[in-house]
C-alpha positions in Angstrom: -26.4 -21.4 -25.4 -24.0 -19.6 -23.2 -23.9 -16.1 -24.7 -23.5 -12.3 -24.1 -26.3 -9.7 -25.2 -25.5 -6.3 -25.4 -28.5 -3.8 -26.2 -27.9 -1.2 -28.6 -29.8 1.0 -30.9 -32.9 -0.7 -31.9 -33.0 0.7 -35.3 -29.6 -0.9 -35.9 -29.0 -4.7 -36.7 -28.2 -7.2 -34.1 -24.7 -8.7 -34.7 -24.6 -12.5 -34.0 -21.0 -13.2 -33.3 -19.6 -16.6 -33.7 -16.0 -17.3 -32.8 -13.4 -19.7 -34.1 -12.2 -22.9 -32.8 -11.0 -22.5 -29.2 -12.6 -19.1 -28.8 -15.1 -17.6 -26.6 -18.0 -15.3 -26.7 -15.6 -12.6 -25.9 -13.4 -12.9 -29.0 -15.4 -11.1 -31.6 -16.8 -8.2 -29.4 -13.8 -5.7 -30.4 -14.5 -6.3 -34.1 -18.3 -5.7 -33.6 -17.5 -2.4 -31.8 -15.3 -1.5 -34.8 -17.9 -2.3 -37.4 -20.9 -0.6 -35.6 -20.6 0.5 -32.1 -24.2 1.2 -31.9 -25.5 -2.2 -33.1 -26.7 -4.8 -30.5 -24.6 -7.7 -29.8 -25.5 -11.4 -29.4 -22.2 -13.4 -29.0 -22.6 -17.1 -28.7 -20.2 -19.7 -27.3 -20.0 -23.0 -29.3 -21.8 -25.9 -27.7 -19.1 -28.7 -28.5 -16.0 -29.2 -26.6 -13.2 -30.7 -28.6 -10.2 -31.7 -26.6 -10.9 -28.6 -24.4 -11.6 -26.2 -27.3 -14.9 -24.5 -27.9 -16.5 -25.3 -31.4 -20.0 -25.0 -33.0 -20.1 -28.6 -34.4 -17.9 -31.7 -34.3 -15.6 -32.8 -37.1 -14.2 -36.0 -38.0 -10.8 -34.8 -38.9 -9.2 -31.5 -39.8 -11.4 -29.9 -42.5 -13.9 -32.8 -42.3 -17.2 -32.1 -40.7 -19.5 -34.4 -38.9 -22.5 -33.5 -41.1 -25.0 -35.1 -38.8 -23.8 -32.9 -35.9 -23.6 -29.8 -38.1 -27.2 -30.2 -39.0 -28.2 -30.7 -35.3 -26.0 -27.9 -34.0 -27.3 -25.5 -37.0 -31.0 -26.3 -36.1 -30.1 -25.7 -32.3 -28.5 -22.1 -33.1 -31.4 -21.3 -35.4 -33.9 -22.2 -32.5 -31.8 -20.1 -30.0 -32.0 -17.1 -32.3 -35.7 -17.2 -32.4 -35.8 -17.6 -28.5 -33.3 -14.9 -28.1 -35.4 -12.3 -30.1 -38.3 -12.8 -27.9 -36.2 -12.9 -24.8 -34.5 -9.5 -25.6 -37.1 -8.1 -27.8 -35.1 -7.6 -30.9 -36.2 -8.0 -34.6 -35.1 -11.4 -35.7 -35.4 -10.3 -39.3 -32.6 -7.7 -38.5 -29.8 -10.1 -37.6 -26.3 -10.0 -39.2 -23.8 -12.7 -38.5 -20.2 -12.2 -38.1 -18.3 -15.3 -37.8 -14.5 -16.3 -38.2 -13.3 -19.8 -39.2 -15.6 -22.3 -37.4 -18.0 -19.7 -36.5 -18.3 -18.6 -40.1 -18.9 -22.2 -41.1 -21.9 -22.4 -38.6 -23.2 -19.1 -40.1 -22.8 -20.5 -43.6 -24.7 -23.4 -42.5 -27.5 -21.2 -41.3 -27.6 -19.6 -44.8 -27.6 -23.4 -46.5 -30.4 -24.7 -44.4 -32.9 -21.9 -43.4 -34.6 -19.0 -45.6 -34.2 -15.8 -44.1 -32.0 -17.2 -41.0 -29.9 -13.9 -41.4 -30.3 -10.5 -43.0 -26.6 -10.6 -43.9 -23.4 -12.1 -43.0 -19.8 -11.4 -42.7 -17.9 -14.6 -43.1 -14.1 -14.5 -42.2 -12.4 -17.7 -43.7 -15.4 -20.0 -44.1 -15.4 -23.3 -45.9 -18.5 -24.7 -47.7 -20.4 -26.2 -45.2 -22.2 -29.0 -47.1 -22.3 -30.2 -50.5 -25.2 -31.8 -52.6 -28.0 -30.1 -50.8 -30.6 -27.7 -52.4 -30.0 -24.3 -50.9 -33.0 -22.0 -49.9 -33.7 -18.8 -51.8 -31.2 -16.2 -50.5 -32.6 -13.3 -52.7 -31.8 -10.1 -50.5 -29.2 -11.6 -48.4 -25.9 -9.7 -48.6 -22.8 -11.7 -47.7 -19.2 -10.7 -47.3 -16.5 -13.4 -47.6 -12.9 -12.8 -46.3 -10.4 -15.2 -47.8 -6.7 -15.7 -47.7 -4.8 -16.4 -51.1 -2.3 -18.6 -48.8 -4.7 -20.1 -46.4 -3.5 -23.6 -45.5 -6.9 -24.8 -44.4 -9.2 -23.4 -47.3 -8.1 -23.6 -51.0 -8.7 -20.6 -53.2 -11.1 -23.1 -55.2 -13.1 -23.6 -52.1 -13.6 -20.1 -51.2 -14.6 -19.4 -54.8 -17.1 -22.4 -54.9 -18.7 -21.0 -51.8 -19.2 -17.6 -53.3 -20.7 -19.1 -56.4 -23.0 -21.4 -54.5 -24.2 -18.5 -52.5 -24.7 -16.4 -55.6 -26.5 -19.0 -57.5 -29.1 -19.0 -55.1 -29.6 -15.3 -55.2 -27.2 -13.8 -52.5 -25.2 -10.7 -53.2 -21.8 -11.9 -52.6 -18.5 -9.7 -51.9 -15.5 -12.0 -52.0 -12.6 -10.2 -50.5 -9.1 -11.6 -50.9 -6.2 -11.0 -48.6 -2.5 -12.1 -49.4 -2.3 -14.0 -46.2 -3.1 -17.2 -44.4 -6.0 -18.1 -42.1 -5.5 -15.3 -39.7 -8.0 -12.4 -39.5 -6.0 -9.3 -40.4 -6.8 -5.5 -39.8 -7.1 -4.9 -43.5 -9.8 -7.6 -43.7 -11.8 -6.1 -40.9 -11.5 -2.7 -42.7 -12.9 -4.0 -45.9 -15.7 -5.7 -44.0 -16.4 -2.3 -42.3 -16.6 -0.6 -45.8 -19.0 -3.3 -47.2 -21.1 -3.0 -44.0 -21.4 0.9 -44.3 -22.5 0.4 -48.1 -25.5 -1.8 -47.1 
């Protein structure tokens, strides 16, 4: 997978950065820098091209995921993390995902499919990646969800549903609301920083 790795303090987490639709591996670097400038960074570009836009998995329509491709791409990302940990000599058990929109959805899919895929996750405007599957035990996994009360793509009900699904399987979830739409705001990033500093 096309990516950037920046070595930081080896006692700090590795941030796995996952951009939104149409983004690149450079998009979330400034946010990672704000959250913890000493953390290592592994920023990944989505493997799927949708009409010239980078994505992490295919979709059938707006808000309708291609589940077979989601499962495949999630598995590929999980394997890539294992390989990157060996290549760059970082602690595979100390990875915190920071994802926005499509990137938050693939991060959520990692949590839905693999036990201990991530130590923690900051999910900006995620959807429920899959329904009617059994989630792994997420005890000990801390998750920040940033959601917009006026998000045209994700309903309040869906954000609440995702938080409850994760909590039900043991995750410690902080659901943060902004009186905004789907965009990623400075105040939402500030809330994520406070949450991270409390870990």
